[in-house]
C-alpha positions in Angstrom: 67.1 13.7 -14.0 67.5 9.9 -14.5 69.9 8.4 -17.1 68.0 6.0 -18.1 64.7 7.8 -18.3 65.2 8.6 -22.4 66.1 5.3 -22.9 63.3 4.4 -21.1 60.8 6.6 -23.6 62.3 4.9 -26.6 61.3 1.2 -25.2 58.4 1.8 -23.7 57.4 3.7 -28.1 59.1 0.3 -29.7 56.7 -1.3 -27.4 53.7 0.5 -27.9 53.8 0.8 -32.3 55.3 -3.3 -32.0 51.9 -3.6 -30.4 49.5 -1.2 -32.7 50.7 -3.2 -35.7 49.9 -7.0 -34.5 46.9 -5.6 -34.0 46.5 -3.2 -37.0 48.0 -6.6 -38.9 45.4 -9.0 -36.8 42.8 -6.5 -37.9 41.7 -6.3 -34.0 43.2 -2.5 -34.0 39.7 -0.9 -34.1 38.0 -2.3 -31.8 41.2 -1.8 -29.2 40.1 1.5 -30.3 36.5 1.5 -29.5 37.3 0.1 -25.7 39.5 2.5 -24.8 37.2 5.3 -26.2 34.2 2.7 -23.8 37.3 3.2 -21.0 37.3 6.5 -21.0 34.1 7.6 -21.0 33.7 5.5 -17.7 36.5 7.3 -16.4 36.1 10.5 -17.5 32.4 10.1 -15.6 33.4 8.6 -12.2 36.2 11.8 -12.4 33.0 14.2 -12.9 31.6 12.6 -9.6 34.6 11.9 -7.9 34.4 16.4 -8.5 31.4 16.7 -7.1 31.4 15.1 -4.3 31.0 16.8 -0.9 32.5 16.9 2.2 30.1 15.6 4.0 29.0 13.3 0.5 32.5 11.8 0.8 32.4 10.3 5.0 28.8 8.8 3.5 29.2 5.6 3.4 28.2 5.8 -0.1 31.3 7.5 -1.7 33.0 4.4 -1.5 29.9 3.0 -4.3 32.8 5.5 -7.1 34.0 2.3 -8.6 34.9 2.0 -12.0 32.9 -1.2 -11.8 29.8 0.5 -10.0 29.3 3.1 -13.5 27.5 2.4 -16.3 28.7 2.8 -20.1 28.4 5.3 -22.4 28.3 4.2 -25.6 27.5 6.1 -29.6 24.0 5.7 -31.3 25.3 6.4 -34.5 25.1 10.1 -33.9 27.6 12.1 -33.0 25.7 14.9 -30.5 24.1 11.9 -28.8 25.9 8.9 -26.3 23.4 5.9 -25.4 23.5 5.3 -22.0 22.7 2.2 -20.5 22.2 1.5 -16.5 23.5 -1.7 -14.9 20.3 -3.3 -13.7 22.0 -4.5 -10.7 22.8 -1.2 -9.4 20.9 -0.2 -5.8 18.5 1.8 -6.1 19.7 4.3 -3.1 23.2 4.1 -5.1 21.9 5.2 -8.5 19.8 8.4 -6.9 22.9 8.8 -5.7 25.0 8.8 -8.8 22.4 11.0 -10.6 22.3 13.1 -8.2 25.6 14.2 -8.1 25.5 14.4 -12.1 22.9 16.7 -11.4 25.0 18.3 -9.7 28.0 18.3 -11.9 25.6 19.6 -14.7 24.9 22.7 -12.5 28.3 23.8 -12.1 29.0 23.7 -15.9 29.8 26.4 -17.1 26.6 27.6 -20.3 30.1 27.1 -23.4 31.1 23.8 -20.9 26.6 23.0 -20.8 27.2 23.7 -25.6 30.1 21.5 -26.2 28.2 18.5 -23.6 27.6 15.2 -25.4 23.6 14.0 -25.0 22.9 11.5 -23.4 20.0 9.5 -23.3 18.6 6.2 -21.6 19.3 3.2 -23.9 18.4 -0.8 -23.3 20.6 -1.8 -19.9 23.8 -3.1 -19.9 24.4 -7.3 -20.2 27.8 -6.9 -18.4 27.5 -8.7 -15.0 28.5 -7.7 -11.7 31.4 -9.9 -11.4 34.0 -6.9 -11.5 31.7 -5.3 -8.2 34.4 -5.7 -4.8 33.3 -7.7 -2.0 33.5 -5.0 -0.2 30.7 -3.0 -2.3 28.3 -5.7 -3.1 26.5 -3.6 -0.7 26.1 -1.6 -3.8 24.2 -4.3 -5.9 20.9 -5.7 -5.6 20.5 -9.7 -5.8 
């Protein structure tokens, strides 16, 4: 066991608590929590798509498009059971269809209990996010 692992954990805990206290004092903690939830939803969505890709698809160029910058965001619409998906207007149609295919395959692989616990999604207004976060190697996945 590393000799300083406990010390590192204590230092990290102190830094996290200090950051949270500062955010609470500034009134930015709720906004931070909201942004964290959105980032986690995007990451989970990407992870589900990565898991549902077949070996054949993993060798395809479209598999490269499974990147955080190309995943549409989901936001709460006020109801607990529904999330609003904000589609990316600048996303290539081929990539969008690939993502839909992966999402459908993931839904089909879910157990009945997972389907019951799954949050419903509905398509909302297009995302206001621009394509500046897309890496240069994935510029083929966007429309101009």
